[in-house]
C-alpha positions as CSV (number, residue, x, y, z in Angstrom):
1,M,74.1,106.1,66.2
2,G,72.2,107.3,69.2
3,S,73.5,109.9,71.6
4,N,74.0,107.2,74.2
5,Y,76.4,105.2,72.1
6,V,79.6,104.5,74.1
7,P,82.6,104.7,71.8
8,Y,85.1,103.3,74.4
9,K,86.5,99.8,74.9
10,P,87.1,98.3,78.3
11,K,90.7,98.8,79.3
12,R,92.6,97.5,82.3
13,F,96.3,97.6,82.7
14,Y,98.3,95.9,85.5
15,R,102.0,96.6,85.7
16,A,104.1,95.2,88.6
17,V,107.6,94.4,89.8
18,Q,107.9,91.6,92.4
19,V,110.9,90.6,94.6
20,T,110.8,87.4,96.7
21,A,113.2,85.8,99.2
22,Q,112.8,82.3,100.4
23,K,114.6,80.0,102.9
24,R,113.6,76.4,102.9
25,F,113.5,74.6,106.2
26,S,117.1,74.2,107.5
27,N,118.7,75.0,110.8
28,N,115.2,74.9,112.2
29,L,114.2,78.1,110.3
30,Q,112.1,78.8,107.2
31,F,110.6,81.9,105.7
32,L,109.1,83.4,102.6
33,A,109.2,87.2,102.0
34,S,107.8,89.2,99.1
35,Y,107.5,92.8,98.0
36,V,105.3,94.0,95.1
37,Y,105.2,97.5,93.5
38,A,102.3,97.8,91.1
39,K,99.9,100.1,89.3
40,L,96.4,99.2,88.2
41,E,94.8,101.6,85.7
42,G,92.0,101.7,83.2
43,N,88.3,102.3,82.8
44,Y,87.1,98.8,83.7
45,D,87.1,97.4,87.3
46,G,86.9,93.8,86.1
47,V,84.3,91.0,86.7
48,F,83.0,92.8,89.7
49,Q,82.4,96.6,89.5
50,T,83.6,97.6,92.9
51,S,83.5,101.3,92.2
52,T,79.7,101.5,92.0
53,G,79.0,98.7,94.5
54,Q,77.6,96.4,91.7
55,L,79.0,93.0,92.5
56,D,77.2,91.0,89.9
57,P,79.8,88.8,88.2
58,N,80.3,89.5,84.5
59,I,77.4,92.1,84.5
60,N,77.9,95.8,85.1
61,S,76.5,99.1,84.1
62,A,79.8,100.8,83.3
63,Y,79.0,101.1,79.5
64,D,75.3,101.6,79.6
65,Y,75.5,105.4,78.9
66,V,78.3,107.6,77.6
67,D,77.8,109.8,80.7
68,F,79.3,107.0,82.8
69,M,82.6,107.3,80.8
70,V,83.3,110.9,81.9
71,N,86.3,110.8,84.2
72,S,86.2,107.0,84.3
73,R,89.8,106.5,83.2
74,G,92.2,106.3,86.1
75,Y,93.4,104.2,89.1
76,L,91.1,101.2,89.6
77,S,89.5,100.1,92.8
78,N,92.2,97.5,93.8
79,D,95.3,99.7,92.9
80,R,97.6,99.0,95.8
81,R,101.1,100.5,95.1
82,N,103.0,98.6,97.7
83,V,102.4,95.1,99.2
84,A,104.9,93.5,101.5
85,K,104.5,90.1,103.2
86,L,106.6,87.9,105.5
87,D,105.8,84.4,106.7
88,G,108.1,82.2,108.6
89,S,108.6,79.7,111.5
90,Y,111.4,78.6,113.8
91,V,111.6,75.3,115.8
92,F,113.7,75.5,118.9
93,P,116.5,72.8,118.9
94,M,116.5,72.3,122.7
95,F,112.8,71.7,123.2
96,P,109.8,71.0,121.0
97,L,108.5,74.6,120.6
98,T,107.5,76.1,117.2
99,V,107.0,79.8,116.8
100,G,105.5,81.2,113.6
101,L,105.0,84.7,112.3
102,S,102.8,86.0,109.4
103,T,102.9,89.8,108.8
104,Y,101.9,92.1,106.0
105,Y,101.8,95.8,104.9
106,Y,99.5,97.2,102.1
107,T,99.2,100.7,100.9
108,G,95.7,102.1,100.6
109,T,93.4,102.0,97.6
110,P,92.1,104.9,95.5
111,L,89.0,106.9,96.5
112,N,86.4,108.3,94.2
113,R,83.8,111.0,94.2
114,M,80.8,109.1,93.0
115,G,77.7,111.0,91.9
116,Y,74.1,109.7,92.1
117,Y,72.4,109.0,88.7
118,N,68.7,109.4,89.1
119,D,67.5,107.1,86.3
120,Y,69.5,104.2,87.7
121,R,69.0,105.0,91.4
122,N,72.7,104.3,91.9
123,Y,76.1,106.0,92.1
124,E,77.3,105.7,88.5
125,L,79.0,109.1,87.8
126,F,82.6,110.0,88.4
127,L,82.5,113.6,89.5
128,V,86.3,113.9,89.4
129,P,88.9,111.8,87.5
130,R,88.8,108.2,88.8
131,G,90.9,107.5,91.8
132,T,91.9,111.1,92.5
133,A,89.8,111.8,95.7
134,G,92.5,110.4,98.0
135,R,93.4,107.0,99.3
136,T,92.3,104.8,102.2
137,P,94.9,104.5,105.0
138,D,97.8,101.9,104.8
139,V,97.0,98.5,106.4
140,Y,99.4,96.4,108.4
141,D,99.3,93.8,111.2
142,M,100.7,90.4,112.1
143,D,99.6,86.9,113.3
144,L,101.6,84.7,115.7
145,H,101.6,80.9,116.1
146,F,102.9,78.9,119.1
147,A,102.9,75.1,119.3
148,Y,104.5,72.8,121.8
149,V,104.6,69.0,121.7
150,F,104.1,67.1,125.0
151,K,105.4,63.5,125.1
152,L,102.9,61.4,127.1
153,G,104.3,57.9,126.7
154,P,103.3,56.6,123.3
155,V,101.1,59.7,122.8
156,D,102.1,63.1,121.5
157,L,99.9,66.1,122.5
158,N,100.5,69.0,120.2
159,A,99.0,72.1,121.9
160,G,99.3,75.7,121.0
161,L,98.0,79.2,120.5
162,N,97.3,81.4,117.5
163,V,97.1,85.1,117.9
164,F,95.5,87.0,115.0
165,N,95.9,90.7,114.4
166,V,98.4,91.1,117.2
167,L,98.7,94.9,116.8
168,D,94.9,95.2,117.0
169,Q,95.0,98.1,114.5
170,Q,91.4,98.0,113.3
171,R,92.6,100.0,110.3
172,V,90.1,101.5,107.8
173,L,89.6,99.2,104.8
174,A,86.8,101.2,103.0
175,Q,85.3,104.6,103.0
176,D,81.9,105.9,101.8
177,Q,82.5,107.2,98.2
178,R,78.9,108.4,97.6
179,Y,79.2,112.1,97.2
180,D,75.5,113.3,97.0
181,L,72.0,112.0,97.7
182,E,70.5,113.1,94.3
183,Q,72.0,113.9,90.9
184,G,73.7,117.3,91.1
185,G,72.9,117.7,94.8
186,A,75.1,118.9,97.6
187,Q,77.7,116.8,99.4
188,Q,76.1,114.3,101.8
189,P,77.5,114.2,105.4
190,N,78.9,110.7,105.3
191,Y,81.1,111.2,102.3
192,L,84.6,109.6,102.9
193,Q,83.5,108.3,106.4
194,P,84.9,104.8,107.3
195,I,82.6,101.9,106.6
196,S,84.8,98.9,107.0
197,F,87.8,98.0,109.3
198,T,90.3,95.2,109.7
199,P,89.3,92.6,112.3
200,R,90.1,93.0,116.0
201,R,92.7,90.9,117.8
202,S,91.5,87.3,118.5
203,L,92.9,84.2,120.1
204,Q,92.6,80.5,119.1
205,V,93.7,77.6,121.3
206,F,94.2,74.3,119.7
207,G,95.2,70.7,120.5
208,R,95.9,67.5,118.6
209,V,96.7,64.0,119.8
210,S,98.8,61.6,117.7
211,F,100.0,58.1,118.4
């Protein structure tokens, strides 16, 4: 066999524990809460190879050369250890006002030190063990929903307001994991700088007429 034969099989292991609590609509209240503790490990990101930025479904370069397998086993791109969510709503009994809440908390994802591979003109090399260059910050925020029903004779006017990203955190979602500008070169200045953020706070006003 040639020197570039890759004697490794794709491996991807997801292990998780999930706890949920649910209250169906009664006494004007309903909610669904969940918490997941998980680990995602292996040497294969999945259908999309997020680690190298190659987002061609079912096609990736991970096994083209044995050099790409060095340090490739570790925590995968979407390894979030803790995920907590709470969604609920309450209808006030004395007047037709509904208040809803949707909130979440995610821990960050693993970071890599990706090295440039000259022949491919892309970042294909894991310069340190996969997922060991730190993690992105934790992410959390909430959305609020308010709705009020106005009785106008035979017509009901349902008017309200949605507030998205109430805390306006603009947390970092992704960081630049490209370590060098040429194979074996020095660290480039943008390494680990933020490149993507959660959305800013926004408002949505709505109305619906029914009869």
